[in-house]
N, CA, C and O of each residue as an XYZ file, in Angstrom:
564
protein
N       0.843     -1.175      0.000
C       0.000      0.000      0.000
C       0.889      1.240      0.000
O       1.842      1.340      0.773
N       0.566      2.161     -0.864
C       1.331      3.403     -0.952
C       0.498      4.544     -0.407
O      -0.635      4.758     -0.838
N       1.056      5.270      0.534
C       0.403      6.438      1.094
C       1.171      7.658      0.638
O       2.399      7.697      0.708
N       0.448      8.643      0.175
C       1.120      9.857     -0.286
C       0.524     11.055      0.410
O      -0.688     11.268      0.386
N       1.384     11.834      1.029
C       0.975     13.123      1.573
C       2.101     14.087      1.254
O       3.267     13.809      1.534
N       1.756     15.197      0.678
C       2.773     16.144      0.249
C       2.833     17.331      1.194
O       1.811     17.875      1.612
N       4.057     17.717      1.518
C       4.306     18.838      2.407
C       5.367     19.717      1.774
O       6.556     19.478      1.987
N       4.983     20.727      1.001
C       6.023     21.585      0.444
C       6.753     22.326      1.559
O       6.132     22.842      2.488
N       8.043     22.371      1.456
C       8.857     23.045      2.465
C       9.391     24.328      1.858
O      10.018     24.310      0.799
N       9.144     25.423      2.522
C       9.621     26.725      2.054
C      10.460     27.345      3.150
O      10.038     27.387      4.306
N      11.632     27.821      2.807
C      12.529     28.450      3.765
C      12.945     29.814      3.231
O      13.012     30.007      2.017
N      13.222     30.754      4.113
C      13.708     32.053      3.656
C      15.116     31.913      3.091
O      15.811     30.952      3.419
N      15.553     32.846      2.251
C      16.896     32.761      1.696
C      17.946     32.885      2.788
O      17.733     33.543      3.806
N      19.081     32.243      2.556
C      20.193     32.323      3.493
C      20.743     33.740      3.460
O      20.971     34.298      2.387
N      20.959     34.328      4.645
C      21.459     35.700      4.695
C      22.887     35.758      4.177
O      23.628     34.779      4.270
N      23.265     36.891      3.639
C      24.614     37.077      3.139
C      24.767     36.763      1.665
O      25.845     36.965      1.108
N      23.721     36.274      1.018
C      23.809     35.972     -0.399
C      23.221     37.117     -1.211
O      22.362     37.851     -0.721
N      23.679     37.273     -2.451
C      23.165     38.365     -3.276
C      21.653     38.291     -3.415
O      21.060     37.213     -3.395
N      21.056     39.443     -3.554
C      19.611     39.484     -3.754
C      19.258     38.838     -5.079
O      20.021     38.901     -6.043
N      18.140     38.243     -5.109
C      17.677     37.531     -6.286
C      16.535     36.643     -5.847
O      15.929     36.884     -4.803
N      16.229     35.608     -6.635
C      15.150     34.716     -6.235
C      15.473     34.086     -4.886
O      16.615     33.699     -4.637
N      14.476     33.985     -4.021
C      14.704     33.388     -2.705
C      15.023     31.909     -2.867
O      14.716     31.304     -3.894
N      15.645     31.335     -1.839
C      16.007     29.920     -1.903
C      14.772     29.053     -2.097
O      14.832     28.045     -2.802
N      13.646     29.431     -1.480
C      12.440     28.622     -1.630
C      11.868     28.728     -3.035
O      11.149     27.832     -3.478
N      12.177     29.811     -3.742
C      11.714     29.935     -5.123
C      12.606     29.117     -6.052
O      12.169     28.694     -7.123
N      13.865     28.893     -5.640
C      14.795     28.162     -6.499
C      14.873     26.677     -6.185
O      15.328     25.899     -7.023
N      14.439     26.262     -4.997
C      14.410     24.845     -4.635
C      13.189     24.578     -3.780
O      12.946     25.258     -2.783
N      12.432     23.585     -4.181
C      11.348     23.122     -3.320
C      11.587     21.641     -3.049
O      12.076     20.904     -3.905
N      11.233     21.232     -1.853
C      11.342     19.833     -1.453
C       9.971     19.422     -0.937
O       9.467     19.981      0.037
N       9.381     18.449     -1.596
C       8.070     17.936     -1.212
C       8.267     16.561     -0.593
O       9.011     15.735     -1.123
N       7.606     16.320      0.518
C       7.755     15.059      1.239
C       6.504     14.215      1.044
O       5.381     14.707      1.147
N       6.719     12.930      0.759
C       5.592     12.001      0.679
C       6.051     10.638      1.185
O       7.246     10.343      1.196
N       5.120      9.832      1.593
C       5.398      8.462      2.018
C       5.022      7.541      0.870
O       3.961      7.685      0.262
N       5.892      6.606      0.585
C       5.623      5.659     -0.498
C       6.180      4.311     -0.073
O       7.391      4.140      0.063
N       5.280      3.357      0.137
C       5.717      2.077      0.671
C       6.318      2.320      2.045
O       5.724      3.030      2.857
N       7.463      1.758      2.318
C       8.139      1.973      3.581
C       9.147      3.112      3.530
O       9.992      3.234      4.417
N       9.066      3.936      2.510
C      10.048      4.998      2.291
C       9.455      6.387      2.502
O       8.267      6.612      2.274
N      10.302      7.308      2.941
C       9.980      8.723      2.926
C      10.699      9.283      1.714
O      11.922      9.194      1.608
N       9.936      9.856      0.806
C      10.493     10.361     -0.447
C      10.537     11.881     -0.395
O       9.522     12.533     -0.145
N      11.715     12.437     -0.631
C      11.897     13.882     -0.726
C      12.055     14.211     -2.203
O      13.072     13.880     -2.812
N      11.054     14.860     -2.775
C      11.072     15.212     -4.191
C      11.635     16.624     -4.314
O      11.053     17.590     -3.821
N      12.776     16.718     -4.980
C      13.444     18.016     -5.135
C      13.147     18.585     -6.518
O      13.198     17.881     -7.527
N      12.836     19.887     -6.535
C      12.587     20.598     -7.798
C      13.389     21.890     -7.773
O      13.315     22.651     -6.809
N      14.153     22.138     -8.827
C      14.879     23.399     -8.922
C      16.373     23.215     -8.898
O      16.918     22.364     -9.601
N      17.049     24.034     -8.071
C      18.505     24.083     -8.030
C      18.998     23.841     -6.611
O      18.506     24.448     -5.661
N      19.978     22.947     -6.476
C      20.589     22.650     -5.182
C      21.996     23.234     -5.193
O      22.914     22.668     -5.786
N      22.150     24.377     -4.528
C      23.444     25.063     -4.515
C      23.649     25.727     -3.162
O      22.857     25.530     -2.240
N      24.706     26.508     -3.044
C      25.039     27.141     -1.778
C      23.874     27.939     -1.191
O      23.695     27.967      0.026
N      23.095     28.577     -2.036
C      21.993     29.406     -1.566
C      20.732     28.640     -1.219
O      19.822     29.204     -0.612
N      20.652     27.344     -1.595
C      19.421     26.589     -1.363
C      19.628     25.313     -0.563
O      18.657     24.665     -0.173
N      20.873     24.947     -0.315
C      21.171     23.671      0.328
C      20.488     23.534      1.691
O      20.154     22.427      2.112
N      20.285     24.636      2.364
C      19.624     24.629      3.671
C      18.207     24.050      3.591
O      17.745     23.414      4.539
N      17.526     24.263      2.482
C      16.165     23.736      2.319
C      16.193     22.212      2.386
O      15.392     21.601      3.093
N      17.122     21.599      1.645
C      17.237     20.138      1.673
C      17.696     19.655      3.044
O      17.120     18.719      3.599
N      18.718     20.283      3.586
C      19.263     19.829      4.869
C      18.232     19.884      5.987
O      18.142     18.957      6.792
N      17.459     20.956      6.046
C      16.424     21.082      7.076
C      15.351     20.014      6.920
O      14.934     19.397      7.899
N      14.907     19.799      5.688
C      13.857     18.811      5.435
C      14.361     17.410      5.745
O      13.654     16.608      6.355
N      15.588     17.118      5.321
C      16.167     15.803      5.571
C      16.274     15.544      7.074
O      15.877     14.483      7.555
N      16.808     16.514      7.809
C      16.969     16.361      9.261
C      15.616     16.155      9.946
O      15.489     15.333     10.853
N      14.618     16.904      9.507
C      13.272     16.778     10.082
C      12.710     15.374      9.850
O      12.136     14.776     10.760
N      12.872     14.853      8.643
C      12.341     13.530      8.318
C      13.118     12.421      9.022
O      12.535     11.413      9.422
N      14.422     12.600      9.173
C      15.243     11.630      9.886
C      14.834     11.576     11.358
O      14.685     10.494     11.927
N      14.654     12.744     11.966
C      14.221     12.798     13.366
C      12.827     12.205     13.536
O      12.551     11.537     14.533
N      11.946     12.446     12.565
C      10.592     11.912     12.621
C      10.618     10.383     12.620
O       9.919      9.743     13.405
N      11.428      9.809     11.736
C      11.531      8.346     11.664
C      12.089      7.780     12.965
O      11.603      6.770     13.475
N      13.104      8.436     13.491
C      13.717      7.958     14.731
C      12.742      8.069     15.899
O      12.712      7.191     16.761
N      11.946      9.134     15.937
C      10.994      9.303     17.044
C       9.887      8.244     16.995
O       9.312      7.899     18.027
N       9.594      7.737     15.810
C       8.612      6.663     15.670
C       9.230      5.294     15.962
O       8.524      4.288     16.035
N      10.557      5.268     16.129
C      11.252      4.007     16.363
C      11.485      3.223     15.088
O      11.819      2.039     15.134
N      11.311      3.881     13.947
C      11.514      3.231     12.651
C      12.970      3.304     12.229
O      13.697      4.220     12.611
N      13.377      2.344     11.449
C      14.677      2.416     10.774
C      14.476      3.364      9.597
O      13.676      3.070      8.709
N      15.188      4.504      9.566
C      14.947      5.489      8.504
C      15.214      4.922      7.110
O      16.212      4.239      6.882
N      14.312      5.217      6.196
C      14.468      4.853      4.785
C      14.042      6.084      3.986
O      12.853      6.353      3.821
N      15.035      6.821      3.497
C      14.760      8.051      2.767
C      15.229      7.934      1.326
O      16.313      7.418      1.053
N      14.414      8.413      0.420
C      14.747      8.445     -1.000
C      14.727      9.900     -1.450
O      13.779     10.633     -1.171
N      15.771     10.307     -2.143
C      15.833     11.659     -2.697
C      15.516     11.558     -4.180
O      16.338     11.082     -4.964
N      14.338     12.000     -4.560
C      13.891     11.945     -5.956
C      14.444     13.175     -6.665
O      14.081     14.302     -6.327
N      15.320     12.968     -7.644
C      16.095     14.057     -8.237
C      15.796     14.298     -9.716
O      16.552     15.012    -10.375
N      14.744     13.740    -10.245
C      14.481     13.872    -11.685
C      14.133     15.303    -12.099
O      14.272     15.655    -13.270
N      13.681     16.131    -11.151
C      13.326     17.521    -11.462
C      14.343     18.518    -10.895
O      14.091     19.722    -10.845
N      15.499     17.989    -10.471
C      16.560     18.844     -9.964
C      17.411     19.286    -11.152
O      18.180     18.501    -11.706
N      17.263     20.557    -11.534
C      17.930     21.064    -12.743
C      19.419     21.257    -12.567
O      20.181     21.123    -13.525
N      19.851     21.574    -11.334
C      21.238     21.945    -11.121
C      21.684     21.538     -9.729
O      20.911     21.602     -8.774
N      22.944     21.117     -9.622
C      23.549     20.788     -8.340
C      25.017     21.194     -8.414
O      25.704     20.865     -9.381
N      25.506     21.912     -7.390
C      26.915     22.285     -7.357
C      27.613     21.532     -6.228
O      27.039     20.609     -5.649
N      28.844     21.918     -5.914
C      29.605     21.212     -4.879
C      28.941     21.321     -3.511
O      29.054     20.401     -2.700
N      28.257     22.415     -3.240
C      27.529     22.538     -1.967
C      26.415     21.503     -1.896
O      26.173     20.909     -0.845
N      25.748     21.296     -3.006
C      24.706     20.281     -3.069
C      25.273     18.888     -2.884
O      24.688     18.065     -2.179
N      26.422     18.616     -3.520
C      27.064     17.312     -3.342
C      27.441     17.087     -1.883
O      27.260     15.992     -1.351
N      27.965     18.125     -1.237
C      28.312     18.011      0.181
C      27.079     17.723      1.023
O      27.147     16.941      1.971
N      25.962     18.340      0.690
C      24.715     18.079      1.423
C      24.282     16.625      1.238
O      23.812     15.994      2.184
N      24.436     16.095      0.030
C      24.089     14.697     -0.215
C      24.993     13.776      0.602
O      24.521     12.794      1.174
N      26.281     14.085      0.659
C      27.213     13.272      1.450
C      26.898     13.340      2.948
O      26.934     12.324      3.642
N      26.591     14.535      3.434
C      26.237     14.672      4.852
C      24.950     13.899      5.161
O      24.826     13.287      6.222
N      24.011     13.933      4.240
C      22.762     13.183      4.414
C      23.043     11.690      4.471
O      22.498     10.977      5.314
N      23.891     11.227      3.574
C      24.250      9.813      3.522
C      24.931      9.385      4.828
O      24.626      8.322      5.368
N      25.844     10.206      5.330
C      26.539      9.885      6.584
C      25.564      9.883      7.768
O      25.660      9.035      8.655
N      24.633     10.834      7.774
C      23.654     10.910      8.863
C      22.753      9.682      8.870
O      22.432      9.149      9.933
N      22.349      9.236      7.695
C      21.459      8.076      7.650
C      22.211      6.795      7.986
O      21.637      5.870      8.561
N      23.489      6.737      7.632
C      24.297      5.581      8.030
C      24.435      5.523      9.548
O      24.331      4.449     10.142
N      24.665      6.668     10.173
C      24.798      6.730     11.629
C      23.507      6.281     12.315
O      23.539      5.743     13.422
N      22.377      6.505     11.654
C      21.075      6.103     12.200
C      20.696      4.681     11.780
O      19.582      4.225     12.036
N      21.647      3.978     11.126
C      21.421      2.618     10.632
C      20.231      2.546      9.685
O      19.477      1.572      9.678
N      20.081      3.598      8.887
C      18.984      3.649      7.930
C      19.450      3.434      6.506
O      20.585      3.027      6.255
N      18.554      3.715      5.583
C      18.837      3.545      4.153
C      18.568      4.849      3.426
O      17.625      5.574      3.741
N      19.410      5.131      2.453
C      19.252      6.302      1.593
C      19.456      5.851      0.157
O      20.361      5.072     -0.141
N      18.617      6.343     -0.715
C      18.783      6.068     -2.141
C      18.459      7.342     -2.910
O      17.539      8.078     -2.555
N      19.222      7.589     -3.961
C      18.942      8.695     -4.875
C      18.155      8.108     -6.039
O      18.548      7.095     -6.618
N      17.052      8.746     -6.374
C      16.184      8.233     -7.427
C      16.265      9.138     -8.655
O      16.009     10.339     -8.572
N      16.620      8.555     -9.779
C      16.561      9.174    -11.109
C      17.130     10.586    -11.180
O      16.404     11.516    -11.534
N      18.409     10.774    -10.852
C      18.970     12.127    -10.967
C      18.845     12.659    -12.396
O      19.070     11.931    -13.363
N      18.485     13.928    -12.513
C      18.398     14.579    -13.825
C      19.806     14.647    -14.436
O      20.792     14.313    -13.779
N      19.883     15.071    -15.666
C      21.123     15.019    -16.447
C      22.328     15.684    -15.777
O      23.371     15.048    -15.627
N      22.203     16.943    -15.376
C      23.356     17.645    -14.810
C      23.782     17.063    -13.471
O      24.973     16.813    -13.285
N      22.864     16.833    -12.520
C      23.298     16.201    -11.265
C      23.893     14.800    -11.485
O      24.856     14.428    -10.814
N      23.333     14.032    -12.407
C      23.869     12.693    -12.693
C      25.292     12.792    -13.237
O      26.160     12.008    -12.854
N      25.530     13.741    -14.116
C      26.873     13.940    -14.663
C      27.849     14.331    -13.553
O      28.979     13.844    -13.524
N      27.424     15.198    -12.649
C      28.270     15.621    -11.532
C      28.575     14.440    -10.599
O      29.707     14.295    -10.137
N      27.597     13.618    -10.329
C      27.811     12.437     -9.495
C      28.812     11.480    -10.151
O      29.666     10.912     -9.470
N      28.706     11.300    -11.481
C      29.663     10.440    -12.201
C      31.061     11.039    -12.199
O      32.039     10.337    -11.940
N      31.162     12.342    -12.488
C      32.457     13.018    -12.571
C      33.216     12.941    -11.252
O      34.435     12.769    -11.248
N      32.520     13.064    -10.155
C      33.153     13.051     -8.835
C      33.327     11.638     -8.271
O      33.991     11.454     -7.252
N      32.739     10.653     -8.925
C      32.825      9.279     -8.442
C      31.813      8.951     -7.359
O      31.803      7.835     -6.840
N      30.966      9.904     -7.013
C      29.972      9.652     -5.972
C      28.887      8.674     -6.416
O      28.171      8.111     -5.588
N      28.774      8.477     -7.717
C      27.804      7.484     -8.204
C      28.215      6.070     -7.791
O      27.388      5.159     -7.801
N      29.478      5.884     -7.431
C      29.943      4.582     -6.946
C      29.824      4.466     -5.422
O      29.958      3.375     -4.867
N      29.577      5.576     -4.760
C      29.497      5.577     -3.290
C      28.050      5.685     -2.795
O      27.667      5.030     -1.825
N      27.264      6.506     -3.463
C      25.869      6.697     -3.070
C      24.981      5.791     -3.914
O      25.174      5.704     -5.126
N      24.013      5.115     -3.298
C      23.115      4.259     -4.076
C      22.191      5.102     -4.964
O      21.499      6.000     -4.484
N      22.197      4.798     -6.253
C      21.373      5.520     -7.228
C      20.526      4.500     -7.975
O      21.033      3.486     -8.457
N      19.249      4.776     -8.065
C      18.316      3.878     -8.754
C      17.400      4.683     -9.670
O      17.196      5.880     -9.472
N      16.860      4.011    -10.662
C      15.876      4.655    -11.527
C      14.462      4.275    -11.119
O      13.493      4.838    -11.627
N      14.343      3.318    -10.198
C      13.048      2.793     -9.780
C      12.451      3.621     -8.644
O      13.183      4.199     -7.842
N      11.143      3.675     -8.578
C      10.506      4.364     -7.445
C      10.700      3.559     -6.166
O      10.902      2.346     -6.227
N      10.641      4.214     -5.008
C      10.899      3.529     -3.729
C      10.013      2.329     -3.447
O      10.471      1.397     -2.785
N       8.758      2.298     -3.916
C       7.909      1.146     -3.599
C       8.485     -0.126     -4.178
O       8.282     -1.203     -3.618
N       9.208     -0.028     -5.297
C       9.863     -1.192     -5.876
C      11.031     -1.622     -4.985
O      11.347     -2.808     -4.892
N      11.666     -0.645     -4.334
C      12.833     -0.916     -3.500
C      12.465     -1.355     -2.096
O      13.340     -1.780     -1.341
N      11.198     -1.265     -1.724
C      10.791     -1.473     -0.331
C      11.234     -2.820      0.227
O      11.508     -2.926      1.422
N      11.307     -3.828     -0.594
C      11.694     -5.146     -0.108
C      13.188     -5.368     -0.085
O      13.628     -6.431      0.353
N      13.997     -4.413     -0.538
C      15.445     -4.619     -0.637
C      16.169     -4.119      0.557
O      17.394     -4.221      0.624
């Protein structure tokens, strides 16, 4: 059974960055439950000015799973993520380390072209689990 509830997360822009579109306008993270997974659907750009949106949402979902006594299982759906820079890669690595410390599971789902190329170029595609399948297919693995 798949349950879906969406919670768009909006955060104010990080102070000290040039004026322009706010971080919440450039990156949105929607949370839904699918099978035994918490799926964070990212849309937009993951960079120095927006990384806080992902980090806050990830931390909130990790704490939520732990408070329920569940083994965390988070999937980052990246098919609508247009851009990712080194700050975004660092956020993905920190997320991966945090979920390992919690004895949970993390999977990246269907990274869009530019983030996928960056993951390959840096070799992180060999370190972080990446799948093209939706989490409900992965629920038994």
